[in-house]
C-alpha positions in Angstrom: -63.9 3.9 -26.1 -66.9 2.8 -24.0 -68.3 6.3 -23.9 -67.9 6.7 -27.7 -69.6 3.4 -28.4 -72.5 4.2 -26.1 -73.1 7.6 -27.7 -73.1 6.2 -31.2 -75.4 3.4 -30.3 -78.0 5.8 -28.8 -77.8 8.2 -31.8 -78.4 5.2 -34.2 -81.4 4.0 -32.2 -83.1 7.4 -32.3 -82.5 8.0 -36.0 -84.2 4.6 -36.7 -87.2 5.6 -34.5 -87.7 8.9 -36.4 -88.5 7.0 -39.6 -87.6 8.2 -43.1 -89.2 11.6 -43.3 -86.4 14.2 -43.2 -88.9 17.1 -42.7 -89.9 15.6 -39.3 -86.3 15.6 -38.0 -84.4 18.6 -36.5 -80.7 18.5 -35.9 -79.1 21.0 -33.4 -75.5 21.6 -32.2 -74.0 24.3 -30.0 -71.8 25.3 -27.1 -72.7 25.9 -23.5 -71.2 28.0 -20.6 -71.9 26.1 -17.3 -71.8 27.1 -13.7 -72.0 24.3 -11.2 -72.3 24.1 -7.4 -72.1 20.8 -5.6 -71.7 19.3 -2.2 -69.5 16.2 -1.5 -69.5 14.1 1.7 -66.4 11.8 1.9 -65.0 9.3 4.3 -61.6 7.7 4.4 -60.6 4.7 6.4 -56.9 4.0 6.7 -55.6 0.4 6.6 -54.4 -1.3 9.8 -55.0 1.7 12.1 -58.7 2.0 11.1 -58.4 5.8 11.5 -61.5 7.4 10.0 -61.7 10.9 8.5 -64.9 12.5 7.4 -65.0 15.6 5.2 -67.9 17.7 3.8 -66.9 20.2 1.0 -68.8 22.6 -1.2 -67.6 22.8 -4.8 -68.1 25.7 -7.2 -66.8 25.7 -10.7 -67.4 26.9 -14.3 -66.8 24.9 -17.5 -67.5 24.8 -21.1 -69.3 22.0 -23.0 -70.5 21.2 -26.5 -73.7 19.3 -27.5 -75.6 17.7 -30.4 -79.3 16.9 -30.5 -81.8 15.2 -32.8 -85.6 15.6 -32.4 -88.7 14.3 -34.2 -92.1 15.9 -34.8 -93.4 12.4 -35.2 -92.4 11.7 -31.5 -94.1 14.8 -30.1 -91.0 16.8 -30.4 -89.0 14.3 -28.3 -85.3 14.9 -28.5 -82.2 12.9 -27.9 -78.9 14.7 -27.1 -75.3 14.2 -26.0 -73.1 16.8 -24.3 -69.4 16.6 -23.6 -67.1 18.6 -21.3 -63.4 17.7 -21.4 -62.6 19.4 -18.0 -65.1 20.0 -15.2 -63.3 20.8 -11.9 -60.1 20.5 -10.0 -60.9 19.5 -6.4 -59.0 21.4 -3.8 -55.9 19.7 -2.4 -56.6 18.3 1.0 -53.5 18.0 3.3 -53.5 16.3 6.6 -50.8 15.4 9.1 -51.2 11.7 9.9 -49.7 10.4 13.1 -50.4 6.8 14.1 -49.6 6.1 17.7 -47.7 3.2 19.2 -50.3 0.7 20.5 -49.1 1.1 24.1 -49.4 4.9 24.4 -52.9 6.3 23.4 -54.4 5.1 26.7 -51.8 7.3 28.5 -52.8 10.4 26.6 -49.5 10.5 24.6 -48.8 9.8 20.9 -45.4 8.7 19.4 -45.4 7.7 15.8 -45.2 4.0 15.7 -45.5 3.1 12.1 -44.2 4.3 8.7 -47.7 5.6 7.9 -47.2 8.8 9.8 -46.4 12.1 8.0 -48.0 14.7 5.8 -50.7 13.3 3.4 -52.2 15.1 0.5 -55.2 14.1 -1.6 -56.4 15.8 -4.8 -58.5 14.9 -7.9 -59.8 16.2 -11.2 -63.1 15.4 -12.8 -62.8 15.2 -16.6 -64.6 13.8 -19.6 -68.2 14.5 -18.5 -70.7 13.0 -20.9 -74.4 13.5 -20.5 -76.8 11.5 -22.6 -80.3 12.9 -22.3 -83.8 13.2 -23.5 -85.8 16.5 -24.0 -89.6 17.0 -24.3 -91.3 20.3 -25.1 -93.9 21.4 -22.5 -95.0 24.7 -24.0 -93.7 27.5 -26.3 -90.0 27.4 -25.9 -90.1 25.5 -22.6 -88.9 21.9 -22.2 -88.0 19.4 -19.5 -84.9 17.2 -19.6 -83.6 14.0 -18.0 -80.3 12.3 -18.6 -77.6 9.8 -17.6 -74.1 11.0 -16.9 -70.7 9.5 -16.8 -67.3 11.1 -16.0 -63.8 10.2 -14.8 -62.3 11.2 -11.5 -58.5 11.3 -12.0 -57.0 10.9 -8.5 -53.7 12.6 -7.5 -52.5 11.7 -4.1 -49.4 11.5 -1.9 -50.2 9.1 0.9 -47.9 8.3 3.9 -49.1 4.7 3.6 -47.5 4.3 0.2 -50.9 3.3 -1.2 -52.5 4.8 -4.4 -56.1 5.0 -5.6 -57.0 4.2 -9.1 -59.0 6.6 -11.3 -62.7 6.3 -10.8 -65.5 6.0 -13.4 -68.5 8.0 -12.1 -72.1 7.6 -13.2 -75.2 9.5 -12.2 -78.5 11.0 -13.4 -79.6 14.5 -14.1 -83.1 16.2 -14.3 -84.1 19.7 -15.1 -85.6 22.1 -17.6 -85.1 25.2 -19.5 -86.3 27.7 -22.2 -85.2 28.1 -25.8 -85.6 31.1 -28.0 -84.7 31.8 -31.6 -81.8 34.0 -33.0 -82.9 34.3 -36.6 -83.8 31.3 -38.9 -81.0 29.0 -38.1 -79.7 29.9 -34.6 -81.1 29.6 -31.1 -80.2 30.5 -27.5 -81.0 28.5 -24.4 -81.1 28.9 -20.6 -81.3 25.8 -18.5 -81.0 24.5 -15.0 -80.4 20.9 -13.9 -79.9 18.9 -10.7 -77.3 16.1 -10.7 -77.1 13.1 -8.4 -74.1 10.8 -8.7 -73.9 7.1 -7.7 -71.9 6.5 -4.5 -68.2 6.6 -5.2 -65.9 3.9 -3.7 -62.2 3.4 -4.1 -59.7 1.1 -2.4 -56.0 1.7 -2.0 -53.5 -0.4 -4.0 -51.4 -1.7 -1.1 -52.6 -4.2 1.5 -51.9 -3.6 5.2 -50.5 -5.9 7.8 -54.1 -7.0 8.7 -55.4 -9.5 6.3 -57.6 -7.7 3.7 -56.9 -4.3 5.1 -56.6 -1.5 2.6 -57.2 2.2 2.6 -60.8 2.9 1.5 -62.6 6.1 0.4 -66.4 6.4 0.0 -68.1 9.6 -1.2 -71.5 11.0 -2.0 -71.9 13.8 -4.5 -74.8 16.0 -5.7 -75.2 19.4 -7.2 -77.0 21.9 -9.5 -75.8 23.4 -12.8 -77.0 26.5 -14.6 -76.2 26.8 -18.4 -76.4 29.4 -21.2 -76.1 28.0 -24.7 -76.1 29.1 -28.3 -76.3 26.9 -31.3 -77.3 26.1 -34.9 -80.4 24.1 -36.1 -80.7 22.3 -39.3 
């Protein structure tokens, strides 16, 4: 609901800015095929034991999206648009065998499971409902630059030996890029585009507290990537 409200508010604001001249306004809508590559750096700290695990992973995915835009000749061709992708990527399952040692044994070079937190642990997540709210500005015949604000949901799917769970995470970030647009007859167009995305740092805490006061599983992550898109659409 928050995403829908934000989109409607931004569209209403731009329509008001364009004034009353219908001839000065262009509406566009279309579909895009996207290919994205990203790098994620993540760290997990387990409650009580303080065990730290660092992971760096490369992500490659393709996904489809739809978009709608409005632009005004009265604003030097400045355009406002919204794109939406229901499904973006399923992150690879990460499985680790966790073994927390009894406190009296690590110094002797031996490890015997001393808590119920030991065992096979799996972590996975899907990134869905990607919304990009953006501005475009023509910089030549067919060429344009683009900047936007993104939001998405990371749906966590984990099986932790600690019994803890992570809530789904609302992600936010920015995108910058540019592209080229050409005509396909009087009412259709095609578009090729490249963008860079940088997401705000992601933080999530586990649902169950440990024996140490205030101790919880914690994940922090950094995510950035690039996306190439090919689009077709209609203009009105």
